[in-house]
N, C-alpha and C positions, 0 to 999 in steps of 0.2 A: 827192547820190543814194545814194552808198555808205553814208552814215550812215543814211539812211532805211531802206535795205534791212537794214542791221544791227539797226535798232530793230524792224523787222517780224519778223526771224529770232528776236530775243530774245523778243518777245512770244509767238511760236509755241512756243518753247522753255518759256516761263514757264507757258503754258496746259497744255502737255503735262506739265510738272512737277506741276500741280495735279490734273490729270485722271487721268494714268496713274500712280497711286501706290498703295501698300498699302492706304491709306484707301478708295479707290475700289473695290479688289478686295473689301474687307471689306463694303462697302456693297452690292455686287453679290450677295455670298453671303447677307446679311441680306434683301435684296429677294427673292431666289429662295426662300428658306426661308418667308418670309411668304406669298408667292404660291402656293407648294405647299400649305401648310397649308389655305388658303382655297379652293383648286381641287379638292382631293381629294374633298369631299362632292359637288361638281357632277359630277365624273368617275364617282363611284360611282353616281349617279342615271343618267348617260348610259350606263354599262355595263348597268345593269339594264333600261333601255328599249330598248337596241340602237341608239340614235341617236348620231350624232356631235354634238359640242357646239361652238357658235361660240367661237372662241378669244378673243374680245374682251369678257371679263367684268370687266376693270379698272373700267370705270364703276360697276359694282354693288358692287365691293369699296370703292371710295372713298366709298360711302354708308354703309358699315358702321363703327360707332363702334369695335368691337374692332380692326378692320383699321387704322383711323386712329390708334388709340393706339399701334400699333406703327410706323406710317408716319412720324409726327412725329419720334420719337427718331431714326429711320434718317436723316431729313433734317438733323436737328441734328448727328449725328455726321458726316455728309458735309461739313458746313461747319465743323467743329471746328477746322480749321487756321487760320481767321482769327485775326489780321489779316495772316497771311503774312509775319511778321517773321523769316524765317531770314537767316542771314548774307549771302547773295548779294544780298538786297534792299538792303543798306546802300549798295552802289555805285549801285543804281538810284535811290534817294532823292537821292543827291548829283547824279547825272547828269541826272535828269529833273525834280527839283523836287518839293515835297511834294504840291502840288495835282494835278499830272499823274499822279504815282505813285498817288494815291488813286483818281482817275478810271479809271485803267488797271485797277486791281483790282476796281473795281465793275463795269466791262465784262466782266472775267474771270468774275465771280460770275454775271452774266446768262447767259454762255456755259455755265458749269458747271451752271446751273439746268436748261437744256434738254438737256445730256448726262444729267443725273439722270433727267429725264423719259423720255428715249430708253431708257435702261437699265431703268426701271420697267416701261415698255410691253413691252419685249422679254422681261423675266423674268416678266412676267404671262402671256405667250403660251407660253413653253417647256413648262409642265406639260401642255399640251394637244397637243403635237406629234404623238403617236400616235394620238389620237382627236379631232383638231381639225378644224373646218370654217372655212375662210378666206374664205367668201362674204360678201357684204353683206346677208345675211339673218339674222335672229336665230335662226331654226331651231326645231325641235320642243322641244328640251330647255329652252332659255332661255324660250321662250313659255309652255311648260307650268309651269315653276316660277314664273312671273310671275302667272299667272291662277288657280293652285291653291295649296293649303297644303303641297304636297309638299315645298317648301324647308324647312319645319318638321321634316318627318319625317326628312329626311336631314342636317339641321343645316347647310345651305348659307347663305351670305349671302343676305339678302332680295333677290329680283329685282324691282325696282320697274317695274310696267307703264308708269308715267309716262315712263320713259326710253325704252322701246320704242316709245311712241306718237309721241314727238318726235324721235327720233334713230335713224339707221341705225347699224350697228356702226362703219363707218369714220368717220362724221361724229362720233360720240361720242368715239372715240379721238383724233381730230384736235383736237376742242375741248378735251379733257382735257389733250393735249400743250401746247397754247398757253395755256390759262387756269391750269391747276395749275402749269404752269411758271412763270407769273407769281407765283403765290403762294409758290412755292419761292424765287424770285428775291428776293421781299420778305423772306423769312426769312433769306436769305443777307446781304442788305444790312443788315438789322436787327442780325444778329449781328456784322457787320463794324463797324458804328457802336458797338455796345455794348463790343466789345473795345477800340476806341480810346478810348472815354470811361472805361472801367474796366478789366476784365481779361478774358481769354479764358475763364476759369471763369465769371465773371458773365454773359458773353455766352451761354454754353451754357445756364446756369440760367434766364436771361431767355427763352431760346427755348422752354423747357418751360412758360412761362406761357401760350403759345398752345394747348398741349395741355389744360391745366387750364380755360382759357376755352372750348375746344371742348366739353369733357365737361359743363361747367356750363350752356352754352347749350343743349345737347341735353337735359339733365335738367330744365331750367326751361321748355321750349318750351310747356308747357301752363299756365304760370303768368305768366311775363313773358319775352317773346321779344326784348327790346331787344338782348340780348347777341348775337343771331344777326347783327346789323349790325356787331358789333365783333370777330367771330371768323373771321379769314381761312380757317382750316382747316375751318370748317364749310361753307365755300363749294365744297368739292371735290365735294359731292353735287349732281349735275346736276338732281335733282328739286326742289331747294330754292328756285330762282329764281322770283321773282314770284308766290309763293303767296298766296292770300287766306285769310282766316279761315275755317275749315271747321267751327266750332263746338267744336272740340277743341284744336287746336294753332295757334300763331302768331297770336295775337289782333291784332297790328299788322301782319300780313302779313310778307313777307320781301323782301330786296332783289333787284333785277334783276342780271343778269349785267353789263349796262353799268355800273351803279352800282358794283358790285364792282371792275370793271377800273379805273374812274376813281379810286376810293379807293386801290387798290393802287399805281397810277402816281403819284399825289400823294405817298403815304407814301414811295415810293422816291426820289422827287426831294427830299422834305424830309430824309430820312435821308442822302442824298448830300451835301446842303448841310451838315448837322451834321458829317459825316465830314470834309469838306474843311476846315471851320473848325477842328475839333479837331486835325487832322494838322498845321495850320500853327501850332499853339500847344502842341506837345508835343515831348518828347525820346523818341526811339525806344529800346527795349530789345530788341536783336536776339538771337535764339536759334539753336542749332544743330539745332533740330527739323526733321522733314520738311516 
């Protein structure tokens, strides 16, 4: 029993070490700056109209390619400490065994992914603190921007009416937390696997492939949209799921959210197996890094 409690305490310490770090603080600052930049135009419109703005604008930001081009590198930076081979882990590998050690860190990545999403949602709300509406109604500002071209006049992120039709503010934030958290989890496990197979630098560069894939899928949506089925970060757009060909975009339609969840879970399982196999056939090079 004492050994079990010690193991639990160590895991709590290990998670705290990963989450409460200078890397996480830097991630929060980057998130906040990014969200402020995209919130200011909406706040300017709210100020001119005299209405409060619903604070839950993150679902619309995640539909914006420019926002996502900043979002993906922030997520990659957040996981740039993989595969967590600091000196203290040397004793954990000996005590726990390589397979158990790998599984432990993958579970930590899952937890870290949802910490990331929590921080993202909080930092997306902060800019609206003094002019924000916390109700479960989209309100005049968001509705007006979604049904007119005023968003172009103010340079805001496009407010998609499709999202207003299908989701309430709280529902959209809850779905984003769970689903985008799964996408972030996939990225973390992918980088963990790549860092074990190759190096940490290659893992970070490999993560950037998903940004290139996302940009390419967006730019080719009127030509060949098969890439939308292969681009996880294109799925952060809540309006993308289950679309039919409209005569202009997505000739082959788009995946459903259920399909995306299934693919992400499958890939996470496959990457976990690859990580475990690799861990049991490698020699560790521990570092003194954070």
